[in-house]
C-alpha positions in Angstrom: 68.8 94.3 74.2 70.8 91.6 75.9 73.7 91.9 78.3 76.5 89.4 78.6 79.1 90.0 81.4 82.7 89.2 80.7 84.7 89.4 83.9 88.4 89.5 83.1 91.2 89.2 85.7 94.4 91.0 84.9 97.8 89.5 84.7 99.9 90.2 87.7 103.6 91.1 88.1 106.0 92.3 90.8 104.4 90.1 93.5 107.4 89.9 95.7 108.1 93.7 95.5 104.5 94.6 96.3 104.4 92.1 99.2 107.5 93.5 100.7 106.4 97.1 100.4 103.0 96.5 102.0 104.6 94.5 104.9 107.3 97.0 105.5 104.7 99.7 106.1 102.6 97.4 108.4 105.7 96.2 110.3 106.7 99.8 111.0 103.5 100.1 113.0 104.1 96.7 114.7 101.1 95.1 113.0 101.5 91.3 113.3 100.1 90.1 110.0 100.5 86.4 109.3 100.7 84.6 105.9 97.7 82.5 105.1 95.6 81.0 102.3 97.1 80.0 98.9 100.0 82.3 99.6 100.9 80.1 102.6 100.5 77.0 100.6 102.9 78.1 97.9 105.6 79.2 100.4 105.3 76.0 102.5 105.1 73.5 99.8 106.9 75.0 96.8 109.2 77.6 98.5 107.6 80.5 96.7 104.2 82.1 95.9 102.1 80.0 93.4 102.8 81.4 89.9 99.0 81.5 89.1 98.0 83.1 92.4 96.0 86.3 91.9 96.5 87.8 95.3 98.5 87.7 98.6 96.6 86.7 101.8 97.6 87.8 105.3 95.7 87.5 108.6 95.4 90.5 110.9 94.2 89.8 114.4 91.7 91.8 116.3 94.2 93.9 118.3 95.7 95.3 115.1 92.6 96.0 113.0 92.3 99.7 113.8 96.0 100.2 113.2 95.8 98.5 109.9 92.8 100.6 108.7 94.7 103.7 109.8 97.3 103.0 107.2 94.9 103.5 104.3 96.1 107.0 103.4 99.8 105.9 103.6 99.2 103.0 101.2 97.3 105.3 98.9 100.3 107.7 98.9 102.4 104.8 97.7 100.1 104.3 94.7 97.7 101.6 96.0 94.0 101.5 95.4 92.2 100.5 98.6 88.9 98.9 99.6 87.7 98.3 103.1 84.9 95.7 103.5 82.5 95.3 106.4 80.1 92.5 107.1 77.0 92.3 109.2 74.0 94.6 109.5 73.5 98.4 109.6 70.9 100.0 111.8 67.8 101.9 110.5 69.4 105.3 111.0 72.4 104.2 109.0 70.3 102.9 106.2 68.3 106.1 106.1 71.5 108.1 105.9 72.7 105.8 103.0 69.5 106.4 101.0 69.8 110.2 101.6 73.4 110.1 100.5 72.3 108.4 97.2 69.7 111.0 96.7 72.1 113.9 97.4 74.8 112.4 95.1 72.3 111.8 92.4 71.2 115.5 92.6 74.8 116.6 92.6 75.5 114.7 89.4 72.4 116.0 87.7 73.4 119.5 88.6 76.7 119.2 86.8 75.4 117.2 83.9 77.3 114.1 84.8 75.8 110.9 83.3 75.8 108.1 85.8 74.1 105.1 87.2 74.1 102.7 90.2 75.7 99.3 89.5 76.2 97.2 92.6 74.3 96.0 95.7 72.7 99.4 96.2 71.1 99.2 92.7 69.9 95.6 93.4 68.4 96.6 96.8 66.6 99.7 95.5 65.3 98.2 92.3 64.3 94.8 93.8 63.4 95.7 97.4 62.6 99.4 97.2 65.1 100.1 100.1 68.6 99.4 101.1 69.0 96.1 102.9 70.8 96.0 106.3 73.7 93.9 105.0 74.8 96.4 102.3 78.4 97.6 102.6 79.3 100.1 99.9 77.6 102.0 97.1 78.8 101.5 93.5 78.4 103.8 90.6 79.5 104.2 87.0 80.1 107.8 85.8 80.7 109.0 82.3 82.3 112.4 82.4 82.6 113.4 78.7 84.6 116.5 79.6 87.5 117.0 82.0 85.8 120.0 83.4 82.8 117.9 84.4 85.1 115.5 86.2 86.9 118.3 88.0 83.6 119.8 89.1 82.4 116.5 90.4 85.6 116.0 92.4 85.2 119.4 93.9 81.6 118.7 94.8 82.5 115.4 96.5 85.2 117.1 98.6 82.4 119.2 100.2 80.6 115.9 101.2 83.4 113.8 102.6 87.0 112.4 102.1 87.9 111.8 98.5 90.5 109.5 97.0 91.3 109.3 93.3 92.6 106.0 92.0 95.0 106.4 89.1 96.8 103.5 87.5 99.4 105.2 85.3 98.0 108.6 84.3 94.3 107.7 83.8 91.7 108.0 86.6 90.1 104.6 87.0 87.8 105.4 89.9 87.0 107.8 92.7 86.3 106.8 96.3 84.1 109.0 98.6 84.1 108.3 102.4 81.2 110.0 104.1 80.4 109.0 107.7 80.1 105.2 107.6 79.5 105.0 103.9 81.9 104.4 101.1 80.9 105.2 97.5 83.0 104.0 94.6 82.6 105.9 91.3 84.0 103.9 88.4 84.9 105.7 85.2 82.9 104.3 82.2 85.0 102.8 79.5 84.3 101.5 76.0 86.3 99.2 73.7 84.7 98.4 70.4 81.2 97.2 71.0 81.9 96.5 74.7 81.5 98.8 77.6 82.0 98.7 81.4 84.4 99.6 84.1 87.6 98.6 85.8 87.7 97.5 89.4 90.7 96.5 91.5 92.1 93.4 89.8 89.3 92.7 87.4 87.3 94.3 84.6 83.5 94.2 84.0 82.6 94.2 80.3 79.1 94.2 78.8 78.2 93.8 75.2 75.7 96.6 75.4 75.9 100.2 76.6 74.9 101.1 80.2 73.7 104.4 78.9 71.4 106.3 78.5 70.6 105.5 82.1 67.0 104.8 83.3 65.6 107.0 86.0 63.7 105.2 88.8 61.6 106.8 91.5 60.7 105.3 94.8 59.5 107.0 98.1 59.6 110.3 96.3 63.4 110.0 95.6 65.0 109.1 92.3 68.1 107.3 91.2 69.5 106.2 87.8 69.9 102.6 86.8 71.6 101.1 83.7 69.7 101.0 80.4 67.5 97.9 80.3 68.0 97.5 84.1 66.6 94.0 84.5 68.9 92.5 81.8 71.8 94.3 83.5 70.9 92.9 86.9 70.5 89.4 85.5 74.0 89.6 83.9 75.5 91.1 87.0 73.8 89.0 89.8 72.5 85.9 88.0 69.2 84.5 86.9 67.7 84.7 90.5 68.6 88.4 91.0 64.9 89.2 91.7 64.6 86.7 94.5 65.4 88.3 97.9 67.9 86.0 99.7 67.6 85.0 103.4 69.7 87.3 105.6 73.1 86.0 106.6 73.3 88.1 109.8 70.8 89.1 112.5 73.0 91.6 114.4 76.4 93.1 114.6 78.9 94.5 112.0 82.6 93.9 111.8 85.5 94.7 109.5 86.0 91.8 107.1 89.1 92.9 105.1 91.2 95.6 103.6 92.3 95.1 100.0 95.2 96.8 98.4 96.0 96.8 94.7 99.0 98.0 92.7 100.7 97.0 89.5 98.5 94.0 89.0 98.9 92.6 92.5 96.2 92.3 95.1 97.1 92.2 98.7 94.4 91.2 101.2 94.5 91.9 104.9 91.8 89.6 106.2 90.6 90.3 109.7 90.7 87.4 112.1 88.8 87.0 115.4 90.1 84.4 117.8 87.5 82.9 120.1 88.7 80.1 122.4 90.3 77.5 120.2 88.7 78.7 117.0 89.5 81.6 114.6 86.7 83.2 112.7 87.0 85.4 109.6 85.0 86.4 106.6 86.3 85.9 103.1 85.7 88.7 100.6 82.8 86.7 99.2 81.3 86.6 102.7 81.9 82.9 103.4 82.7 82.4 107.1 85.5 80.0 108.1 86.6 78.6 111.4 89.9 76.9 111.9 92.9 76.3 114.1 96.5 76.7 113.0 97.5 80.4 112.8 99.1 80.6 116.2 101.7 80.4 117.3 103.7 82.0 114.5 107.3 83.0 113.9 109.4 85.3 111.7 110.8 83.3 108.8 112.8 84.2 105.7 111.1 83.8 102.4 111.5 84.8 98.7 109.7 88.0 99.7 111.8 88.7 102.8 111.1 88.0 106.4 107.4 87.5 107.4 105.3 85.8 110.0 104.3 82.2 109.2 102.3 79.8 111.4 104.5 77.3 113.2 102.1 74.5 112.2 100.8 75.5 108.8 99.8 72.0 108.0 96.7 72.4 110.4 95.2 75.1 108.1 96.4 73.5 104.9 94.9 70.1 105.6 91.6 71.7 106.4 91.4 73.8 103.3 93.4 72.1 100.5 92.9 68.4 99.9 96.1 66.7 98.9 97.9 70.0 99.6 101.3 68.2 99.8 101.1 67.1 96.1 102.9 69.6 93.8 100.9 70.8 90.8 101.9 72.8 87.8 98.6 74.8 87.6 95.7 75.7 89.7 93.8 72.5 90.5 90.5 73.9 91.7 91.2 73.6 95.4 88.8 75.6 97.4 88.1 76.4 101.1 85.9 73.4 102.2 85.0 71.8 105.5 85.4 74.8 107.7 82.6 77.0 106.1 80.1 77.6 108.8 76.9 79.6 109.3 77.6 83.4 109.0 75.2 84.4 111.8 76.7 81.8 114.2 80.2 83.1 113.5 79.1 86.7 114.0 77.5 85.7 117.3 80.7 84.1 118.5 82.7 87.1 117.5 80.4 89.6 119.2 79.8 87.6 122.4 83.5 86.4 122.6 82.5 82.8 122.8 
């Protein structure tokens, strides 16, 4: 059996409406979010968001991080799916509690006859390293409830463990999020189309040309978990040819909030947490690249196609660092990427923690 991963991004619509709705909720709490990234490039150069842009990017500074995270339930009540990402390292007790949570959830799903398997970093850690690595953030699962009663029983069981959120685009449940202590588990509903199978995440879909089930049971340290059928082929398709090589750690100490992502009607909205230290600003992209730059302060309220929002007074400082030839209009995405400001992750974390 071979796996081939096809990662498909969805088309987006209603960008301006989603942007305005998210900002109105944040503004009501006096959260000073500032337009950044490709979203800033489009507004400054072209007078509107880039037509091919897949998400909206806003900076949130340190003083407003907790207030921003506190809006998760309000955004969910408005129909948004939500992810919160942390970067850094967990301590030994935290990792121990994560492994116990995996064991407890596995047993819960066995008890109610719910077919399931791990799919993300937790699977990679446990299968390759026989333990959770300190940099792990969330726990990802795919579940295949063949009956509504099984799904209902599972949701009730999760409610006894922690805070539960159900993500429902239209009328179908796409995923379930469990928040238990410092751990977030995302349970994605297994879907099949023709010969392909997989799951739907926020703004993308993961499709494989072979079934993930029947799941393979793996035992280590006296505890068991379930992995996708033909686990090593799955890991190769999901994480690349070098999945079995343990990477060097990015961080030695510390853990901070990286971002909060909101998703609705095909639009992704990213609150990316920014840490100002001296004349530099540090933040972690969703892919865990670390970037240091000037140019986000001061900022002012300005009118745009999506209403009034905060925009840096000197956006060219950021844009010149990140987008070569940013002043030249283009009709389609030209491959521009964040470039000279990517720095060592551990160095940036040290600067953030020590307020250098």
